[in-house]
N, CA, C and O of each residue as an XYZ file, in Angstrom:
720
protein
N      15.029      3.308      7.396
C      16.329      2.066      7.086
C      16.761      3.273      5.776
O      16.324      4.372      5.435
N      17.809      2.392      5.333
C      18.799      3.405      4.370
C      19.899      2.162      3.738
O      20.971      1.930      4.296
N      19.505      1.535      2.679
C      20.362      0.280      2.500
C      20.792      1.186      1.165
O      20.272      2.200      0.699
N      22.025      0.364      0.712
C      22.800      1.031     -0.871
C      21.926     -0.236     -1.310
O      21.435     -1.021     -0.499
N      21.753     -0.364     -3.137
C      21.731     -2.011     -3.594
C      21.816     -1.503     -5.030
O      21.724     -0.298     -5.262
N      22.014     -2.532     -6.137
C      21.756     -1.774     -7.021
C      20.765     -2.822     -7.962
O      20.160     -3.849     -7.654
N      20.828     -2.448     -8.605
C      19.776     -2.430    -10.213
C      20.798     -3.984    -10.886
O      21.866     -3.865    -11.487
N      19.961     -5.616    -10.505
C      20.108     -6.574    -11.528
C      19.974     -6.366    -13.058
O      20.710     -6.479    -14.038
N      18.794     -6.038    -12.827
C      18.185     -6.121    -14.632
C      16.910     -4.960    -14.544
O      16.188     -4.888    -13.550
N      16.781     -4.218    -15.540
C      16.829     -2.694    -16.217
C      14.704     -4.027    -14.807
O      14.454     -5.195    -14.508
N      14.002     -2.577    -14.590
C      13.300     -2.269    -13.475
C      12.462     -1.486    -13.331
O      12.521     -0.332    -12.907
N      11.365     -2.273    -13.793
C       9.538     -0.920    -13.676
C       9.744     -0.874    -12.426
O      10.195     -1.692    -11.625
N       9.181      0.680    -12.297
C       8.812      0.735    -10.912
C       8.140      2.431    -11.484
O       8.300      2.767    -12.657
N       7.325      3.457    -10.359
C       6.507      4.060    -10.408
C       6.857      5.613     -9.433
O       6.983      5.701     -8.212
N       6.985      7.165    -10.904
C       7.471      7.620     -9.805
C       6.711      8.527     -8.418
O       5.510      8.772     -8.301
N       7.838      8.912     -7.450
C       6.447      9.034     -6.310
C       7.048     10.448     -6.485
O       8.197     10.636     -6.888
N       5.678     11.991     -5.958
C       4.835     11.459     -5.545
C       3.202     11.202     -7.215
O       1.973     11.136     -7.216
N       4.443     11.145     -8.402
C       3.297     11.282     -9.335
C       2.714     10.148     -9.840
O       1.595     10.379    -10.298
N       3.078      8.974     -9.923
C       3.045      8.591     -9.692
C       3.380      7.861    -11.040
O       3.244      6.654    -10.842
N       3.795      8.133    -12.438
C       4.415      8.069    -13.627
C       5.446      6.519    -14.109
O       6.643      6.514    -13.821
N       5.022      5.711    -14.592
C       5.823      4.344    -14.488
C       7.078      4.935    -15.340
O       7.195      5.659    -16.328
N       7.833      4.352    -14.578
C       9.874      4.711    -15.280
C      10.155      3.340    -15.861
O       9.313      2.498    -16.173
N      11.132      3.273    -15.931
C      11.950      1.959    -15.791
C      13.344      2.101    -15.760
O      13.948      2.619    -16.698
N      13.878      1.698    -14.791
C      14.788      2.056    -13.986
C      16.420      1.175    -14.718
O      16.352     -0.051    -14.813
N      17.358      1.668    -15.040
C      17.875      0.866    -16.137
C      19.010      0.500    -15.234
O      19.594      1.234    -14.437
N      19.274     -1.083    -15.565
C      20.444     -2.168    -14.509
C      21.363     -1.053    -15.076
O      21.389     -0.190    -15.953
N      22.526     -1.878    -13.481
C      23.211     -0.920    -12.975
C      23.290     -0.066    -11.783
O      24.177      0.006    -10.932
N      22.018      0.659    -11.914
C      22.113      1.658    -11.211
C      21.981      1.845     -9.900
O      21.044      1.070     -9.713
N      22.229      2.315     -8.799
C      22.719      2.438     -7.494
C      21.449      2.974     -6.940
O      21.116      4.151     -7.077
N      20.714      2.038     -6.280
C      19.045      2.905     -5.225
C      19.862      2.140     -4.274
O      20.436      1.056     -4.169
N      19.475      4.010     -3.175
C      19.159      3.769     -1.628
C      18.133      3.407     -1.578
O      17.279      3.806     -2.369
N      17.825      2.309     -0.386
C      16.249      1.826      0.034
C      15.839      2.497      1.585
O      16.377      2.457      2.691
N      14.564      3.144      1.026
C      13.946      3.714      2.094
C      12.860      2.876      2.693
O      12.267      2.939      3.771
N      12.814      2.399      2.082
C      11.150      1.764      3.363
C      10.631      0.256      1.759
O      10.614      0.008      0.553
N      10.300     -0.268      3.290
C       9.968     -1.187      2.506
C       7.986     -2.148      3.607
O       7.329     -3.068      4.092
N       8.178     -1.045      3.299
C       7.060     -1.710      4.041
C       5.634     -2.052      3.041
O       5.552     -1.274      2.091
N       4.400     -3.199      3.129
C       3.184     -3.172      2.558
C       3.857     -4.277      1.523
O       3.447     -4.435      0.374
N       4.827     -4.932      2.043
C       5.679     -5.407      0.132
C       6.327     -5.072     -0.853
O       6.748     -5.914     -1.647
N       6.575     -3.529     -1.026
C       6.505     -3.120     -2.088
C       8.161     -2.575     -1.335
O       8.531     -3.058     -0.265
N       8.951     -1.595     -2.051
C       9.730     -0.794     -2.031
C      10.353      0.338     -2.409
O      10.784      0.325     -3.562
N      10.601      1.747     -1.490
C      10.434      2.521     -2.027
C      12.179      2.561     -2.002
O      12.826      2.140     -1.044
N      12.775      3.131     -3.207
C      13.907      3.604     -3.267
C      13.893      5.069     -3.820
O      12.888      5.464     -4.411
N      15.496      6.278     -3.564
C      15.923      6.755     -4.107
C      16.929      6.109     -4.875
O      17.687      5.189     -4.568
N      16.746      7.037     -6.387
C      17.666      6.833     -7.310
C      17.482      8.338     -8.172
O      16.829      9.347     -7.905
N      18.194      8.052     -9.092
C      18.143      9.172     -9.775
C      17.841     10.848     -9.660
O      17.704     11.708    -10.530
N      17.800     10.904     -8.018
C      17.446     12.272     -7.970
C      16.304     11.714     -7.494
O      16.229     12.465     -6.521
N      15.165     10.876     -7.357
C      13.710     11.237     -7.143
C      13.467      9.762     -6.171
O      14.349      9.004     -5.767
N      12.237      9.672     -5.998
C      12.232      8.218     -5.726
C      11.350      7.881     -5.742
O      10.325      8.271     -5.183
N      11.709      6.428     -6.912
C      10.408      5.780     -6.891
C       9.791      4.601     -5.873
O      10.352      4.549     -4.779
N       8.671      3.620     -6.109
C       8.475      2.431     -5.797
C       8.305      1.490     -6.845
O       7.775      1.635     -7.947
N       8.897      0.403     -6.268
C       9.172     -0.953     -7.025
C       8.144     -2.231     -6.298
O       8.434     -2.921     -5.321
N       6.880     -2.276     -7.120
C       6.423     -3.767     -7.049
C       7.246     -4.629     -6.110
O       8.434     -4.562     -5.795
N       5.952     -5.732     -5.632
C       7.095     -6.748     -4.744
C       7.323     -8.047     -5.511
O       7.780     -9.085     -5.032
N       6.746     -7.737     -7.397
C       6.786     -9.064     -7.975
C       8.745     -8.372     -8.772
O       9.393     -8.928     -9.659
N       8.980     -7.560     -8.288
C      10.048     -6.371     -9.541
C      11.472     -6.444     -8.138
O      12.629     -6.171     -8.455
N      11.085     -6.866     -6.583
C      11.840     -6.484     -6.262
C      13.427     -7.326     -6.004
O      14.391     -7.003     -5.309
N      13.201     -8.451     -6.844
C      14.025     -9.068     -6.800
C      15.166     -8.671     -8.301
O      16.010     -9.468     -8.713
N      15.012     -7.829     -8.672
C      15.847     -6.547     -9.593
C      17.080     -6.307     -8.637
O      18.223     -6.403     -9.084
N      16.780     -5.920     -7.013
C      17.362     -5.041     -5.834
C      18.420     -6.200     -5.913
O      18.026     -7.365     -5.900
N      19.839     -5.882     -6.001
C      21.156     -6.758     -5.751
C      20.732     -6.894     -4.120
O      20.419     -5.981     -3.356
N      20.835     -8.463     -3.822
C      21.259     -8.375     -1.916
C      20.051     -8.559     -0.996
O      20.027     -9.052      0.132
N      18.666     -7.858     -2.011
C      17.677     -7.377     -0.923
C      16.501     -8.646     -1.064
O      15.952     -8.998     -2.108
N      16.403     -8.917     -0.407
C      14.734    -10.131     -0.382
C      14.014     -9.335      0.709
O      14.522     -8.825      1.708
N      12.558     -9.325      0.272
C      11.643     -8.693      1.209
C      11.873     -9.203      2.539
O      12.842     -9.899      2.843
N      11.144     -8.912      3.162
C      11.162     -9.445      4.442
C      10.239    -10.598      5.068
O       9.062    -10.596      4.705
N      10.533    -11.290      5.703
C       8.838    -12.506      5.897
C       8.257    -11.850      6.010
O       8.336    -10.782      6.618
N       6.889    -12.664      5.007
C       5.721    -11.982      5.523
C       5.337    -12.154      6.812
O       5.484    -13.206      7.434
N       4.652    -10.757      7.410
C       4.114    -10.879      9.018
C       2.777    -12.047      8.729
O       2.096    -12.385      7.762
N       2.893    -12.458     10.386
C       1.348    -13.279     10.384
C       0.143    -13.136      9.485
O      -0.483    -12.134      9.830
N      -0.585    -13.931      8.168
C      -1.544    -13.552      7.716
C      -3.201    -13.568      8.597
O      -3.862    -14.380      9.244
N      -3.286    -12.590      8.282
C      -4.402    -12.113      8.705
C      -5.557    -13.336      8.902
O      -6.162    -14.000      8.061
N      -5.609    -13.342     10.748
C      -7.120    -14.516     10.302
C      -8.264    -14.519     10.252
O      -9.094    -13.639     10.483
N      -8.392    -16.098      9.767
C      -9.281    -16.493      8.982
C     -10.510    -17.138      9.974
O     -10.148    -17.863     10.901
N     -11.650    -16.931      9.820
C     -12.620    -18.175     10.539
C     -13.457    -18.586      9.368
O     -13.791    -18.051      8.310
N     -13.791    -20.385     10.285
C     -14.968    -20.498      8.919
C     -15.903    -20.158      8.974
O     -16.398    -20.189     10.100
N     -16.508    -19.777      8.175
C     -17.777    -18.489      8.202
C     -17.863    -17.665      7.270
O     -17.452    -17.708      6.110
N     -18.766    -16.437      8.186
C     -18.513    -14.958      7.321
C     -17.523    -14.697      7.509
O     -16.734    -15.352      8.189
N     -17.232    -13.296      6.753
C     -15.893    -12.579      6.250
C     -16.476    -11.521      7.088
O     -17.586    -11.110      6.750
N     -15.813    -10.919      8.307
C     -15.739     -9.834      9.245
C     -15.242     -8.321      8.432
O     -15.085     -8.431      7.216
N     -15.056     -7.281      8.895
C     -14.438     -5.965      9.079
C     -13.719     -6.092      9.810
O     -12.717     -5.425      9.550
N     -13.621     -6.838     11.013
C     -12.251     -6.941     11.133
C     -10.591     -7.396     10.249
O      -9.454     -6.963     10.441
N     -10.966     -8.128      9.554
C     -10.502     -9.337      8.655
C     -10.058     -7.580      7.686
O      -9.085     -6.866      7.928
N     -10.612     -7.455      7.148
C     -10.973     -6.159      6.117
C     -10.258     -5.431      6.252
O      -9.452     -5.161      5.361
N     -10.271     -4.780      7.510
C      -9.754     -3.708      8.231
C      -7.773     -4.392      8.655
O      -6.805     -3.631      8.639
N      -7.684     -5.908      8.977
C      -5.762     -5.640      8.953
C      -5.588     -6.050      7.683
O      -4.415     -6.414      7.605
N      -6.161     -6.195      6.582
C      -5.529     -6.617      5.003
C      -5.360     -5.010      4.646
O      -4.629     -4.823      3.673
N      -5.909     -3.800      5.262
C      -6.247     -2.269      5.141
C      -4.680     -2.420      5.810
O      -3.902     -2.317      4.862
N      -4.107     -2.575      6.768
C      -2.963     -2.443      7.632
C      -1.728     -3.150      7.358
O      -0.753     -3.554      7.992
N      -2.320     -3.139      5.690
C      -0.774     -3.757      5.357
C      -0.926     -3.440      4.269
O      -1.205     -4.373      3.517
N      -0.824     -1.904      3.569
C      -1.319     -1.174      2.499
C      -0.534     -0.088      2.599
O      -1.396      0.724      2.934
N       1.039      0.872      2.530
C       0.876      1.763      3.188
C       1.474      2.735      1.864
O       1.945      2.386      0.782
N       1.236      4.107      2.456
C       2.118      4.980      1.281
C       3.328      4.374      0.511
O       3.791      3.233      0.532
N       3.529      4.983      0.137
C       5.025      5.086     -0.549
C       5.931      5.736      0.409
O       6.680      5.189      1.219
N       5.774      6.790      0.225
C       6.426      8.359      1.052
C       6.579      8.436      2.769
O       7.266      9.171      3.478
N       5.783      7.523      3.044
C       4.784      8.253      4.587
C       5.057      6.275      5.401
O       4.447      5.331      4.899
N       5.928      6.093      6.495
C       5.860      4.742      7.000
C       4.628      4.494      8.101
O       4.535      4.211      9.296
N       3.991      4.692      7.297
C       2.706      4.332      8.048
C       1.380      3.944      6.969
O       1.229      4.354      5.818
N       0.441      2.968      7.799
C      -0.479      2.779      6.943
C      -1.451      2.961      6.397
O      -2.036      3.460      7.358
N      -1.784      2.972      6.038
C      -3.409      3.899      4.830
C      -4.838      4.237      6.361
O      -5.382      5.323      6.559
N      -5.120      2.756      7.286
C      -5.653      2.482      8.407
C      -4.631      3.674      8.987
O      -4.311      4.550      8.184
N      -4.214      3.729     10.073
C      -3.556      4.938     10.701
C      -3.216      5.803     10.257
O      -2.915      6.640     11.108
N      -2.994      6.300      8.726
C      -3.172      7.444      8.638
C      -4.207      8.772      8.557
O      -4.284      9.993      8.692
N      -5.171      7.151      8.123
C      -6.541      8.405      8.273
C      -7.294      8.377      7.292
O      -8.272      9.112      7.155
N      -6.765      7.170      6.175
C      -7.255      7.528      4.778
C      -8.139      7.083      4.178
O      -8.310      7.428      3.009
N      -9.085      6.057      4.878
C      -9.967      4.621      4.543
C     -10.919      5.822      5.745
O     -10.613      6.360      6.809
N     -12.400      5.832      4.698
C     -13.450      6.806      5.321
C     -14.687      6.135      5.485
O     -15.717      6.507      6.049
N     -14.272      4.563      4.605
C     -15.707      3.545      4.413
C     -15.632      2.271      4.133
O     -15.029      1.758      3.190
N     -16.425      1.610      5.193
C     -15.989     -0.061      4.275
C     -17.282     -0.262      4.309
O     -18.168      0.325      4.930
N     -17.323     -1.631      3.185
C     -18.920     -2.127      4.158
C     -19.272     -3.616      2.884
O     -19.604     -3.557      1.700
N     -19.120     -4.331      3.419
C     -19.266     -5.553      2.845
C     -20.943     -6.101      2.998
O     -21.580     -6.596      3.927
N     -21.160     -5.855      2.058
C     -22.639     -7.581      1.210
C     -22.847     -7.974      0.545
O     -22.532     -7.355     -0.472
N     -23.397     -9.028      0.353
C     -23.661    -10.502     -0.015
C     -23.570    -10.966     -0.969
O     -23.824    -12.159     -0.802
N     -23.343    -10.767     -1.998
C     -23.110    -11.082     -3.792
C     -24.100    -12.116     -4.787
O     -23.385    -12.540     -5.696
N     -25.537    -12.660     -4.903
C     -26.041    -13.399     -4.839
C     -25.483    -14.474     -5.641
O     -26.147    -15.509     -5.697
N     -23.993    -14.398     -6.495
C     -23.537    -15.678     -6.841
C     -22.510    -16.308     -5.378
O     -21.473    -16.946     -5.561
N     -22.821    -16.116     -4.585
C     -22.203    -16.571     -3.074
C     -20.813    -15.335     -2.999
O     -20.314    -14.735     -3.950
N     -20.525    -15.261     -1.837
C     -18.920    -14.730     -1.352
C     -19.408    -13.632     -0.883
O     -20.618    -13.640     -0.657
N     -19.096    -13.127     -0.769
C     -19.216    -11.249     -0.327
C     -18.955     -9.831     -1.372
O     -17.943    -10.057     -2.036
N     -19.536     -8.490     -1.710
C     -18.321     -7.594     -1.861
C     -17.417     -6.285     -0.615
O     -17.876     -5.908      0.464
N     -16.486     -5.987     -1.059
C     -16.007     -5.353     -0.154
C     -15.784     -3.970     -1.090
O     -15.500     -3.888     -2.285
N     -15.988     -3.059     -0.226
C     -16.271     -1.648     -1.016
C     -15.400     -0.429     -0.419
O     -15.711      0.511      0.313
N     -14.983     -0.563     -0.625
C     -13.498      1.035     -0.041
C     -14.174      2.316     -0.185
O     -15.011      2.461     -1.075
N     -13.961      2.998      0.397
C     -13.573      4.191     -0.030
C     -12.552      5.088      1.004
O     -12.444      5.088      2.230
N     -11.998      5.697      0.149
C     -10.532      5.896      0.765
C     -10.246      6.974     -0.092
O     -10.611      7.101     -1.261
N      -8.985      8.388      1.157
C      -8.587      9.289      0.162
C      -6.941      9.768     -0.047
O      -6.566      9.174     -1.058
N      -6.393     10.170      0.217
C      -5.058     10.376     -0.553
C      -4.449     11.877      0.779
O      -5.123     12.891      0.961
N      -3.235     11.622      1.422
C      -2.949     12.735      2.000
C      -3.061     14.234      0.734
O      -3.645     15.266      1.063
N      -2.650     14.132     -0.135
C      -2.723     15.201     -1.434
C      -3.611     14.465     -2.542
O      -3.477     13.308     -2.940
N      -5.173     16.050     -3.206
C      -4.991     15.837     -4.679
C      -4.452     15.189     -5.382
O      -4.708     14.091     -5.878
N      -3.155     16.280     -5.509
C      -2.623     16.093     -6.557
C      -1.786     14.485     -6.623
O      -1.832     13.971     -7.741
N      -1.382     14.042     -6.031
C      -0.382     12.565     -5.829
C      -1.337     11.522     -6.556
O      -2.425     11.013     -6.290
N       0.151     11.392     -8.249
C      -0.349     10.747     -8.775
C      -0.308      9.153     -8.122
O      -0.643      8.319     -8.964
N       0.070      8.533     -6.671
C       0.462      7.308     -6.828
C      -1.248      6.564     -5.855
O      -1.489      5.411     -5.496
N      -1.942      7.625     -5.748
C      -3.540      7.112     -5.693
C      -4.361      6.380     -6.378
O      -5.496      6.463     -5.908
N      -4.251      5.340     -7.757
C      -4.053      4.335     -7.765
C      -3.655      3.092     -7.773
O      -4.183      1.980     -7.748
N      -2.102      3.744     -7.832
C      -1.343      2.187     -7.351
C      -1.542      1.730     -5.163
O      -1.420      0.736     -4.447
N      -1.838      2.973     -5.018
C      -2.290      2.713     -3.154
C      -3.395      1.743     -3.259
O      -3.334      0.595     -2.818
N      -4.662      2.389     -4.017
C      -5.671      1.984     -4.493
C      -5.566      0.774     -5.125
O      -6.665      0.228     -5.030
N      -5.077      0.335     -5.503
C      -4.774     -1.298     -6.370
C      -4.371     -1.559     -4.923
O      -4.913     -1.956     -3.891
N      -3.643     -1.312     -5.167
C      -2.598     -1.979     -3.459
C      -3.814     -2.874     -2.783
O      -3.814     -4.095     -2.938
N      -4.913     -2.166     -1.979
C      -6.060     -1.816     -0.985
C      -7.233     -3.356     -1.500
O      -7.598     -4.393     -0.945
N      -7.500     -2.595     -3.039
C      -8.172     -3.733     -3.460
C      -7.577     -5.200     -4.022
O      -8.373     -6.122     -4.198
N      -5.946     -5.404     -4.335
C      -5.961     -6.755     -4.471
C      -5.320     -7.277     -3.200
O      -4.933     -8.436     -3.345
N      -5.053     -6.684     -1.799
C      -5.107     -7.065     -0.547
C      -6.561     -7.598      0.277
O      -6.601     -8.280      1.302
N      -7.811     -7.015     -0.581
C      -8.980     -7.455      0.313
C      -9.032     -8.644     -0.462
O      -9.145     -9.820     -0.113
N      -8.894     -7.929     -1.968
C      -9.575     -9.756     -3.476
C      -8.496    -10.813     -2.513
O      -9.446    -11.576     -2.340
N      -7.858    -11.201     -2.087
C      -6.561    -12.555     -1.775
C      -7.559    -12.293      0.477
O      -7.176    -12.346      1.646
N      -8.732    -12.063     -0.218
C      -9.551    -12.648      1.398
C     -10.503    -13.806      1.248
O     -11.150    -13.843      0.201
N     -10.652    -14.595      1.989
C     -11.514    -16.095      1.732
C     -13.126    -15.192      1.670
O     -13.463    -14.568      2.676
N     -13.905    -15.196      0.607
C     -15.053    -15.267      0.861
C     -15.493    -13.659     -0.438
O     -16.387    -13.153     -1.116
N     -13.911    -13.517      0.026
C     -14.080    -11.976     -1.275
C     -14.645    -11.989     -2.498
O     -13.884    -12.034     -3.464
N     -15.500    -11.968     -2.627
C     -15.797    -12.365     -4.549
C     -15.987    -10.971     -5.457
O     -16.292    -11.109     -6.642
N     -15.752     -9.230     -4.738
C     -15.582     -8.858     -5.111
C     -15.334     -7.281     -4.325
O     -16.120     -6.635     -3.631
N     -14.073     -7.006     -4.698
C     -13.715     -5.072     -4.203
C     -13.454     -4.607     -5.251
O     -12.601     -5.008     -6.043
N     -14.039     -3.872     -5.339
C     -13.925     -2.077     -5.072
C     -12.906     -1.115     -4.195
O     -13.367     -0.695     -3.134
N     -12.130     -0.895     -4.399
C     -11.608      0.684     -3.861
C     -12.070      2.142     -4.653
O     -11.776      2.369     -5.827
N     -12.654      2.847     -3.998
C     -12.774      3.892     -4.650
C     -12.413      5.430     -3.478
O     -12.738      5.786     -2.346
N     -11.107      6.230     -5.233
C     -10.981      7.534     -3.751
C     -11.952      8.610     -3.935
O     -12.535      8.964     -4.960
N     -12.017      9.107     -2.622
C     -12.937     10.135     -2.457
C     -11.956     11.837     -2.073
O     -10.734     11.881     -1.939
N     -12.463     12.493     -2.018
C     -11.959     13.590     -1.597
C     -12.894     14.299     -0.292
O     -12.161     14.976      0.429
N     -14.016     14.290      0.055
C     -14.541     14.604      0.351
C     -14.906     14.276      1.856
O     -16.058     13.870      1.705
N     -14.661     14.201      3.152
C     -13.927     15.145      3.382
C     -12.376     15.126      3.122
O     -11.771     14.068      2.949
N     -11.614     16.673      3.099
C     -10.031     16.342      2.428
C      -9.552     16.287      3.986
O      -9.791     16.960      4.989
N      -8.618     14.945      3.630
C      -7.435     14.307      4.463
C      -6.873     15.861      5.483
O      -6.351     16.769      4.835
N      -6.974     15.975      6.472
C      -5.421     16.660      7.253
C      -5.337     15.411      8.605
O      -5.960     14.478      9.112
N      -3.649     16.484      8.736
C      -3.316     14.905      9.829
C      -4.071     14.835     11.164
O      -3.668     14.048     12.020
N      -5.111     15.590     11.386
C      -5.996     14.983     12.471
C      -6.653     13.801     12.578
O      -7.116     13.505     13.680
N      -6.864     12.648     11.138
C      -7.403     11.600     10.711
C      -6.781     10.852     10.904
O      -7.100      9.721     10.538
N      -5.236     11.133     11.761
C      -4.970      9.779     11.708
C      -4.840      8.971     13.644
O      -4.479      9.596     14.641
N      -5.104      8.057     13.612
C      -5.049      7.220     14.440
C      -3.888      7.631     15.774
O      -2.877      6.930     15.727
N      -3.903      8.212     16.425
C      -3.520      8.132     17.753
C      -2.027      6.946     17.688
O      -0.847      7.274     17.571
N      -2.228      6.454     17.730
C      -0.708      4.654     16.863
C      -0.578      5.485     15.940
O       0.626      5.541     16.190
N      -0.716      6.375     14.880
C       0.233      7.162     14.250
C       0.706      7.938     14.178
O       1.782      8.015     13.585
N       0.066      8.996     14.814
C       0.600     10.162     15.375
C       1.983     10.411     16.496
O       2.805     11.267     16.822
N       1.521      8.867     16.825
C       2.711      8.335     18.138
C       4.299      7.908     16.999
O       5.443      8.132     17.394
N       4.005      7.334     15.716
C       4.467      6.008     15.360
C       5.506      7.532     14.146
O       6.688      7.631     13.817
N       4.292      8.389     13.867
C       5.210      9.245     13.296
C       5.844     10.322     14.271
O       6.170     11.255     13.538
N       6.064     10.528     15.152
C       6.377     11.185     16.593
C       5.862     12.380     16.721
O       6.380     13.335     17.299
N       4.524     12.332     16.020
C       3.635     14.228     16.143
C       2.860     14.187     17.495
O       2.110     15.106     17.823
N       3.093     12.967     18.348
C       2.501     13.333     19.914
C       3.006     12.711     21.300
O       2.490     13.065     22.360
């Protein structure tokens, strides 16, 4: 997808890959390059930026696609499958692949909390240690986990061991990116 748009108002954004907060001025012409996971990646002023879902209304003539099917829920215990499905809705803003198929999620643990509900902790990495978007991606994952029924606490930790490499991608991920 490469669609042109104009910003209707000043728009907070994160510069990619540094993660530096920025404000794109009203009237700026942007090229929409990716719309996965509810955020939007745009090219403007010679740089890539991530626009958060709550700021997408700044894009003239653009609306996010309707949300896909909700993560299946059942009456009862929160299961790992629900958490994995929620994580599959998180995307690297530069790569059109979710963080699960990209091989960034290393560990997932669910345990009961004394006050009720479950604590979910995830260990994930990034494709490069210097990626400033790490906190943004981790917060996206944390907020999507926290929104699941039965989750009392959600934590996402960024780890560097083992170092990520392309062989960690799922077969589906490699196929989507044309590596197989």
